[in-house]
N, C-alpha and C positions, 0 to 999 in steps of 0.2 A: 247670425252664428258667431260665437265668440270662443274659438278654441283656445286652450291654455297654451302657455309657452314658458320656457325656462330662461334664466339669465345665461350669460356667456358660459359659465361653468356650472350651471344648474343652481347657483346660489347668488345672493347679492341683495343689498338693501334697495328697496324701491324708492327712488328719489322723485319720481313722477308717477302718479296713479290717476287713471281715468276710470270713474265708477258710474256705470249705467247712464252714460251721456247720450242724450238725444238732441239733435240739431235740426231746427226747422227754419225755413224762410217763408213766412206767410203760412199757407196751407200745405206747403211742400216739405215733407220730411226727408232730409238728406242722410242723416245717420240716426240709428235707433238702438238705444241701450248698448252703446260701445263700452267695453271694459278692457283695460290693458295696464301694464306696468312697465316702467323704464327703470332699469337697474343701474346702480352707481358704476360709472366707468364704461358702460357699454355704448355701442352705436346701434341704435334701432332705426331701421329704414321702413318707411311707409310707402307702399306701392299700390298700383291699381289704375284702371282705365280713366280716361278723361271724364270728369263729372261724377266720380265715385265718392268725393268728399275728402280727399287727401288734405288739400289746403284748408278746407273748413275745419277738419279735425285739428290741424296744427294751430289755427287761429284760436280755437277754443282752449288749446293746451297752454297758450301764452297769454290768455286773458283778453284778447282783442274782441272775441265774441262771447256772449253769455248763452249757455245751453238752455233749451226748453225744459230739460230735466237732467238730473245727475249732477256730478261735481268733478272738479279737477283739483288734485292735491299736489303741491310742489313743496318738498321738504316737510310734508305733513300738514301744511296749511291749505285750507280750502280757498282757492283764489276766487271762486264764485261768490262766497260769503265774506271775503276779506274786506276790511276797511282800508282807507287810503294809506294809513301808516304801514299796515301789513303788506299791501300791494307794492309800495315803494321798496320795502325790504326785500320782497321776492324778486322784483325787477332788477335789483342789484346782484342777484345770483344767476341771472340768465342773460344770454346774448342771442340775437336773432339776425340771421342773414336772409333777407327776402330775395325773391326771384330776380328782381331788378336790384342793382347795387345800392340804390337809394342815396347816392352821394349828391350833395348840393353842388351844382355847377359853379356857383359864385364863390365857393370856398376852396382853398387848397386842400390837397389830400390830407395833410397834417391837421388842418383845422377841422376837417370832417371827422377824422379819427378821434380828435380831442373832445368832440362835442359831449359825449357822456360824462367826461371828467368835470364839466362845468357844474354838474349837480352835486359834486362831492366837496364838502367843506375842507379847507386847510391844505389844498394842493396848490403849491406855488407854480407860476408859469414855467420855471426851470424844471421842476419835477414832472409837470404835465408833458413838457417837451421831451424829456428823457423817456417817459412811458410810451409816448407816441412813436419815437424812433425805435424803441425796442419791439413794439408790436408790428411795425412795418417791416423790420428785419425778419421777424418770425414768418412773414408771408412773402418773403423775397422781394420786398419793395424798399430796401434800405436806400436812402438818398433821394427818395421821390416825394418827400413831405411838402416841398414847395411847388409841386406840379398841380395843375388843375385837372379835374376829371376828363375834360375834353382833350387833354394832351396824352391820355392813357388809353391803352387797348382795352377791349372788353374784358379780357382775362385779368388784366391789372386792376380794373375797377372792381371786379368781383373780389379780388384778394384785398383790395382796400376796404371794401365793405366787411370782409371777414376780420380785418384788423380792428375796425371800429367795434364790431360785435364782441371782440375779445378784450377791449381796452380796460374793462373793470374786472378782469380775471373771473369770468362767470364760471359757476360749477356746471352749468348746463348750456349747451349751444343748440339752437333750433335752426334748421336750414330748409328753405323752400326752393327746391329745384336748383341746387348749387352749381350744376353744370349746364343749365339752360343757356342757349345762345353761344356756347363756347365751341371752338374747333377742337378736334381730337387731342391736339397737343396741350392746349390749355385745360381741357377737361381732365386729362391725365395728371397734370400738375395739381389741379384742385384735389384730385383723389389722394395724391401723395401727401399734400398738406393736411388734409382731414385725418388721415391715418397717423401722421406724425404728431399732430396736436393731441389726439386721443391717447396715443402711446406715451408721449412725453409728459403730458400734464394730467392725464387721467380724466379728462373732461368728458362728461356724459353728453351724448349727442342724439338728437332726434332729427332724421333727415327724410323729407318728402322728395321722391325722385321717380321719374319714369325711365331713367337711364340704366339699363340692365347691367352694363359693364361696371358702372360706378357702384351700384348696389351690391353686386356680387363680389366686388373688390374690397369693400370696406365694412359691410354689415356683420355684426355679431348675431343679430336677429332681424327677421323680416316679418312684417304683417302686411297682408294684402286685403284691401277693401274692394267691395263690389257695389255698384250703384243700385242694382236690382235687389240685392240682399239688404242694402242700407247698413252694412256692417262688415265685420271681419270674416273672410272665408278661408284664410290660411295664416298660420303663425309658426315660426320656428327658425332655426339656424339655416343658412344657405344649404348646408349639407343635408339637413333633415328634409328640407323642402324638395331638393333635387331627388332624394331617394324615394320620397313618398308622393310626389306630385302626380295626382290623377285628374284633378279638375282641369279642364281645357283652358280656363282663363289663366290659371297659374302656369301651366305648361307653355302657353303662348308667351308669357313674360320671360320665364326662365330659359326656355329653349327655342323661342321664336317659332313655335310650331303653328301651322295653320289648322285651326279647329275643325275645318271642313274635312280634313283628311284623317281625323282621329276616330271617326265613326261613333 
């Protein structure tokens, strides 16, 4: 099932388009003929139960996995069919924050954040250092560039990973469970940061999360996947889904209802 959805204000250019995507692992089909669009400047959240294909969809959207069928377009370019030069150009437009912070323990936070800059020609060490300090300040980590990951809290490492994802000024940010493993205080700070980056920079965001408070606090639109359907069972703004939610799977997420009591 692939219900239609609208952009934040009902309009907007699609900067990411998933068209008829089918994902398989061996003989197991995880997603079947998924289609969706992500509009410029919006925060699209992907929700669903464990094993429904949320992270699988995200990995296809960033080109880590190749679909069994269908295609993914970023800025109009089909990343499934793209050559190396096109892929490198696309990778310069996106940033990814994985569920783990993925920081290298043998490198300082500043060195970790600077890593993507090493692939850019013509950036002097002084300029790279200034960019790193600016990005760390944006995630409330000013002055921590010489600290090692082991010296930082889980929330700080997550924010360090976000700074690295942002270091090349991506047009699109992808997040896989940005609040996973965080206590309520750090999760709330992560939510504030995501909203501020989106509002201040206009960065388009695609976020996989099972954290209802985060999703309802930041999403412009939500899509819900289901493992049995192998696709999308709901799509809309938080307000639209709250008003029209009849499916017990969606109501369980939005309202934490027990489906056994719903009849």
